[in-house]
VEXVEX-490402 format. One line per 10 residues: their letters; for each residue x, z, y of N, C-alpha, C, O. Coordinates in Angstrom, 2 decimals. Each point is the difference from the previous one (the first is absolute). Layout:
BEGIN
A = X/Z/Y/X/Z/Y/X/Z/Y/X/Z/Y  ...
END
This chain:
BEGIN
MALGLLLIFY = 86.59/110.19/122.00/-0.16/0.91/-1.23/1.04/-0.18/-1.10/0.66/0.92/-0.48  -0.59/-2.26/0.13/0.91/-0.20/-1.17/1.41/0.06/0.44/0.85/0.40/-0.79  -0.53/-0.79/2.02/1.43/0.09/0.42/0.37/1.45/0.16/1.18/0.32/-0.17  -2.11/0.63/0.50/0.24/1.36/-0.03/0.40/0.59/-1.39/0.92/0.80/-0.15  -1.67/-1.27/-0.80/0.36/0.44/-1.35/1.29/-0.61/-0.51/0.72/0.60/-0.80  -0.45/-1.74/1.26/1.32/-0.54/-0.37/1.15/0.84/0.67/1.01/0.30/-0.63  -1.18/0.03/1.82/0.96/0.79/0.69/0.21/1.34/-0.64/1.13/0.47/-0.15  -2.17/0.11/-0.21/0.12/1.35/-0.76/0.71/-0.19/-1.37/0.86/0.77/-0.43  -1.32/-1.88/-0.21/0.69/-0.30/-1.31/1.50/-0.11/0.20/0.79/0.62/-0.71  -0.40/-1.47/1.75/1.50/-0.20/0.20/0.61/1.30/0.49/1.08/0.28/-0.51
VGISVISIGG = -1.56/0.54/1.38/0.57/1.19/0.46/0.24/0.90/-1.32/1.09/0.52/-0.23  -2.14/-0.38/-0.57/0.09/0.84/-1.32/1.17/-0.49/-0.83/0.82/0.80/-0.44  -0.74/-2.09/0.21/1.10/-0.62/-0.79/1.33/0.40/0.68/0.91/0.50/-0.66  -0.81/-0.71/1.93/1.29/0.34/0.76/0.32/1.48/-0.12/1.14/0.32/-0.36  -2.01/0.54/0.61/0.25/1.36/-0.06/0.40/0.53/-1.44/0.92/0.82/-0.14  -1.62/-1.31/-0.87/0.28/0.42/-1.41/1.53/-0.59/-0.26/0.85/0.73/-0.51  -0.59/-2.00/0.87/1.27/-0.54/-0.34/1.09/0.68/0.74/1.04/0.23/-0.62  -1.14/0.14/1.95/1.11/0.52/0.67/0.05/1.47/-0.44/1.10/0.51/-0.19  -2.25/0.23/0.00/0.17/1.40/-0.43/0.65/0.21/-1.36/0.77/0.92/-0.26  -1.17/-1.93/-0.66/0.65/-0.01/-1.37/1.47/-0.32/-0.06/0.74/0.62/-0.76
LLGLYLVKGE = -0.28/-1.60/1.58/1.39/-0.41/0.10/0.76/1.17/0.69/1.08/0.35/-0.47  -1.60/0.28/1.58/0.61/1.07/0.55/0.15/1.23/-0.86/0.97/0.76/0.08  -2.02/-0.59/-0.92/0.14/1.15/-0.97/1.08/-0.32/-1.02/0.78/0.87/-0.40  -0.76/-2.09/-0.01/1.04/-0.40/-1.01/1.46/0.37/0.45/0.84/0.35/-0.84  -0.58/-0.43/2.12/1.31/0.16/0.56/0.17/1.43/0.41/1.13/0.49/-0.08  -2.12/0.23/0.50/0.13/1.27/0.61/-0.17/1.13/-0.98/0.56/1.08/0.24  -1.28/-1.25/-1.33/-0.22/1.12/-0.95/1.24/0.32/-0.78/0.74/-0.92/-0.36  -0.46/2.16/0.09/1.14/0.37/-0.68/-0.12/0.12/-1.57/0.94/-0.23/-0.77  -2.09/0.59/0.41/-0.18/0.30/-1.48/0.10/-1.26/-0.74/-0.46/-1.04/0.49  1.02/1.06/-1.64/0.19/-1.30/-0.83/-1.33/-0.43/-0.72/-0.29/-1.18/-0.14
KVKKVLFYLM = -0.50/2.24/-0.31/-1.25/-0.23/-0.63/-0.97/-0.69/1.01/-0.61/-1.03/-0.26  0.51/1.66/1.37/-0.83/-0.57/1.14/0.41/-1.40/0.34/-0.86/-0.87/0.15  2.07/0.63/-0.04/0.59/-1.36/0.41/-0.40/-0.96/-1.15/-0.44/-1.11/0.30  0.55/1.46/-1.58/-0.46/-0.82/-1.13/-1.34/-0.28/0.17/-0.32/-1.19/0.00  -0.59/2.07/0.15/-1.46/-0.18/0.05/-0.39/-0.89/1.15/-0.86/-0.87/-0.11  1.60/1.16/1.34/-0.38/-0.98/1.10/0.55/-1.40/-0.20/-0.60/-0.98/0.44  1.78/0.88/-1.13/0.57/-1.30/-0.42/-1.01/-0.81/-0.73/-0.25/-1.15/0.35  -0.35/1.77/-1.37/-0.90/-0.71/-0.85/-1.28/-0.29/0.62/-0.59/-1.05/-0.28  0.07/2.02/1.21/-1.34/-0.22/0.77/0.36/-1.30/0.85/-0.70/-1.00/-0.13  1.77/1.03/0.99/0.28/-0.99/0.88/0.26/-1.36/-0.63/-0.29/-1.03/0.61
SAWGIALSAL = 0.87/1.02/-1.89/0.11/-1.19/-0.80/-1.41/-0.62/-0.33/-0.30/-1.18/0.17  -0.50/2.15/-0.65/-1.44/-0.49/-0.29/-0.65/-0.55/1.32/-0.63/-1.06/-0.03  0.79/1.75/1.13/-0.54/-0.42/1.28/0.48/-1.37/0.28/-0.81/-0.90/0.19  2.09/0.68/-0.15/0.59/-1.32/0.28/-0.48/-1.16/-0.90/-0.24/-1.12/0.45  0.11/1.47/-1.72/-0.63/-0.98/-0.90/-1.36/-0.32/0.28/-0.37/-1.17/-0.08  -0.51/2.22/0.46/-1.32/-0.11/0.38/-0.18/-0.80/1.26/-0.94/-0.80/0.08  1.80/0.96/0.94/-0.07/-0.63/1.22/0.41/-1.59/-0.24/-0.59/-0.93/0.56  1.58/0.78/-1.37/0.36/-1.40/-0.31/-1.25/-0.76/-0.67/-0.33/-1.11/0.40  -0.33/1.75/-1.38/-1.12/-0.69/-0.75/-1.12/-0.15/1.02/-0.68/-1.03/-0.04  0.42/1.98/0.96/-0.96/-0.16/0.99/0.24/-1.28/0.99/-0.87/-0.76/0.41
QAISLPTNWI = 2.21/0.72/-0.12/0.34/-1.07/0.92/-0.22/-1.43/-0.80/-0.43/-1.03/0.53  0.80/1.15/-1.87/-0.20/-1.34/-0.68/-1.37/-0.50/-0.13/-0.35/-1.14/0.33  -0.47/2.10/-0.85/-1.48/-0.27/-0.21/-0.76/-0.20/1.27/-1.13/-0.49/-0.06  1.65/0.84/1.23/-0.93/-0.16/1.22/0.18/-1.44/0.38/-0.82/-0.46/0.80  1.77/-0.32/-1.25/0.12/-1.38/0.44/-0.82/-0.96/-0.81/-0.36/0.32/-1.13  0.04/-1.49/1.68/-0.71/-1.06/-0.79/0.77/-0.41/-1.15/1.23/0.04/0.03  -1.96/-0.47/-1.19/0.62/-0.39/-1.20/0.99/-1.19/0.02/0.95/-0.12/-0.78  -1.30/-0.79/1.81/0.86/-1.19/0.23/1.28/0.25/0.69/0.87/-0.86/-0.01  -0.69/2.11/0.66/1.23/0.27/0.66/1.04/0.58/-0.92/0.35/1.16/0.20  0.17/-1.80/-1.15/0.86/0.45/-1.13/1.25/0.53/0.50/0.40/1.11/-0.38
AQRVMGLAPG = 0.31/-1.90/1.29/1.29/0.45/0.50/-0.05/1.33/0.78/0.89/0.84/-0.08  -1.97/-0.71/0.84/-0.24/1.30/0.78/-0.35/1.17/-0.93/0.34/1.14/0.32  -1.03/-1.39/-1.49/-0.30/0.95/-0.91/1.21/0.46/-0.69/0.18/1.20/-0.22  0.64/-2.10/-0.12/1.14/0.45/-0.73/0.99/0.81/1.04/0.65/0.97/-0.41  -0.59/-1.38/1.66/0.68/0.77/1.08/-0.55/1.37/0.10/0.70/1.00/0.15  -1.96/-1.00/-0.23/-0.79/1.37/0.00/0.37/0.90/-1.28/-0.12/1.22/0.06  0.51/-1.78/-1.06/0.35/0.85/-1.25/1.55/0.38/0.07/0.40/0.93/-0.69  0.36/-1.55/1.40/1.39/0.22/0.10/0.39/1.50/0.22/0.82/0.55/-0.73  -1.42/0.06/1.73/0.35/1.53/0.13/-0.50/0.84/-1.22/0.48/1.10/-0.28  -1.45/-1.66/-0.40/-0.34/0.72/-1.33/1.12/-0.14/-0.96/0.28/0.96/-0.72
VLCIAALIVH = 0.36/-2.04/0.64/1.03/-0.26/-0.90/1.18/0.95/0.41/0.66/0.51/-0.91  -0.38/-0.27/2.16/0.87/0.91/0.48/-0.15/1.45/-0.33/0.92/0.78/-0.20  -2.15/-0.53/0.19/-0.44/1.43/-0.36/0.22/0.19/-1.53/0.32/1.11/-0.42  -0.47/-2.13/-0.40/0.24/0.12/-1.41/1.49/-0.04/-0.15/0.47/0.73/-0.86  0.29/-1.43/1.51/1.54/-0.01/-0.18/0.39/1.48/0.52/0.88/0.59/-0.62  -1.48/0.02/1.69/0.43/1.33/0.28/-0.31/1.06/-1.07/0.80/0.90/-0.22  -1.96/-1.00/-0.44/-0.34/0.74/-1.10/0.98/-0.17/-1.13/0.34/0.99/-0.64  0.14/-2.15/0.36/0.91/-0.23/-1.06/1.33/0.68/0.37/0.55/0.74/-0.82  -0.03/-0.96/2.00/1.28/0.53/0.50/-0.16/1.54/-0.12/0.91/0.66/-0.50  -2.02/-0.10/0.95/-0.13/1.50/-0.02/0.00/0.54/-1.38/0.61/1.02/-0.30
LKAGNGRQKM = -1.34/-1.76/-0.57/0.10/0.49/-1.45/1.30/-0.08/-0.66/0.29/0.83/-0.86  0.50/-1.75/1.20/1.34/-0.25/-0.56/1.07/0.65/0.82/1.17/-0.26/-0.26  -1.49/1.12/1.30/0.95/0.58/0.82/0.77/1.12/-0.68/-0.59/0.87/-0.63  1.77/-0.90/0.76/0.93/1.15/-0.50/0.45/0.89/1.00/0.47/1.09/-0.34  -0.57/-1.45/1.64/0.78/0.88/0.95/-0.92/-0.15/1.26/-1.05/-0.64/-0.07  1.46/1.23/1.23/-0.81/0.16/1.20/0.15/-1.44/0.79/-0.93/-0.43/0.69  2.00/-0.18/-0.83/0.07/-1.28/0.72/-0.98/-1.07/-0.50/-0.60/-0.70/0.82  0.43/0.55/-2.12/-0.92/-0.86/-0.59/-1.48/0.41/0.33/-0.81/-0.92/0.14  0.42/2.07/-0.01/-1.18/0.49/0.37/-0.29/-0.29/1.47/-1.14/-0.23/0.41  2.29/0.26/0.44/-0.24/-0.30/1.32/-0.20/-1.53/0.24/-0.73/-0.42/0.90
AAYLLLTVAV = 1.43/-0.38/-1.77/-0.28/-1.37/-0.09/-1.50/-0.31/-0.39/-0.56/-0.96/0.54  -0.08/1.70/-1.40/-1.41/-0.13/-0.38/-0.83/0.35/1.10/-0.98/-0.71/0.24  1.26/1.80/0.54/-0.74/0.36/1.13/-0.03/-1.06/1.14/-1.02/-0.27/0.63  2.29/-0.33/-0.42/0.03/-1.05/0.97/-0.70/-1.18/-0.31/-0.60/-0.63/0.86  0.65/0.28/-2.13/-0.82/-1.16/-0.47/-1.52/0.21/0.14/-0.76/-0.90/0.35  0.39/2.13/-0.63/-1.49/0.24/0.21/-0.30/0.09/1.47/-1.10/-0.38/0.42  1.99/0.85/0.35/-0.40/-0.06/1.47/-0.11/-1.43/0.58/-0.90/-0.34/0.75  1.84/-0.41/-1.14/-0.11/-1.37/0.40/-1.29/-0.69/-0.56/-0.64/-0.72/0.77  0.26/0.87/-1.97/-1.21/-0.51/-0.46/-1.25/0.53/0.58/-0.97/-0.75/0.10  0.91/1.97/0.29/-1.21/0.54/0.59/-0.12/-0.45/1.36/-1.06/-0.41/0.49
AADVLQFIIR = 2.26/0.51/0.16/0.12/-0.61/1.44/-0.47/-1.41/0.00/-0.88/-0.33/0.80  1.39/-0.54/-1.62/-0.48/-1.40/-0.11/-1.49/-0.11/-0.30/-0.66/-0.89/0.52  0.14/1.75/-1.32/-1.49/-0.05/-0.20/-0.74/0.29/1.26/-0.93/-0.72/0.35  1.33/1.79/0.37/-0.76/0.34/1.26/0.23/-1.16/1.03/-0.93/-0.36/0.72  2.15/-0.20/-0.65/0.22/-1.08/0.88/-0.81/-1.23/-0.19/-0.44/-0.67/0.94  0.25/0.38/-2.31/-0.81/-1.18/-0.36/-1.51/0.23/0.49/-0.70/-0.95/0.33  0.29/2.16/-0.30/-1.42/0.27/0.43/-0.09/-0.28/1.50/-1.06/-0.43/0.47  2.18/0.67/0.36/0.09/-0.36/1.31/-0.14/-1.48/0.23/-0.84/-0.46/0.78  1.73/-0.30/-1.50/0.24/-1.45/0.17/-1.23/-0.75/-0.46/-0.30/-1.02/0.61  -0.42/1.40/-1.59/-1.19/-0.83/-0.41/-1.22/0.66/0.49/-1.10/-0.50/-0.22
END
């Protein structure tokens, strides 16, 4: 019973992450891309926080590693806010993609 719920939880996380990232690259409208970027940034930070707080309190190194993709999401937000042209926005999108992918992969590993 509990493993089935965990599987549903993981599949939901994967579908939301993959769908959001695909939408980030495939959508043409700038306003929609901006909204998707902010939603995916919040999603990445939430996944990092979930990863970090789900570990025991004495596993400090693993908790810090769990927060690392969240820091990448924050860096992507900063790059996106300071972006002056399309190449800098693409760099922010790539940073966000790496961060969300790392979050999802951490759920597989642990």
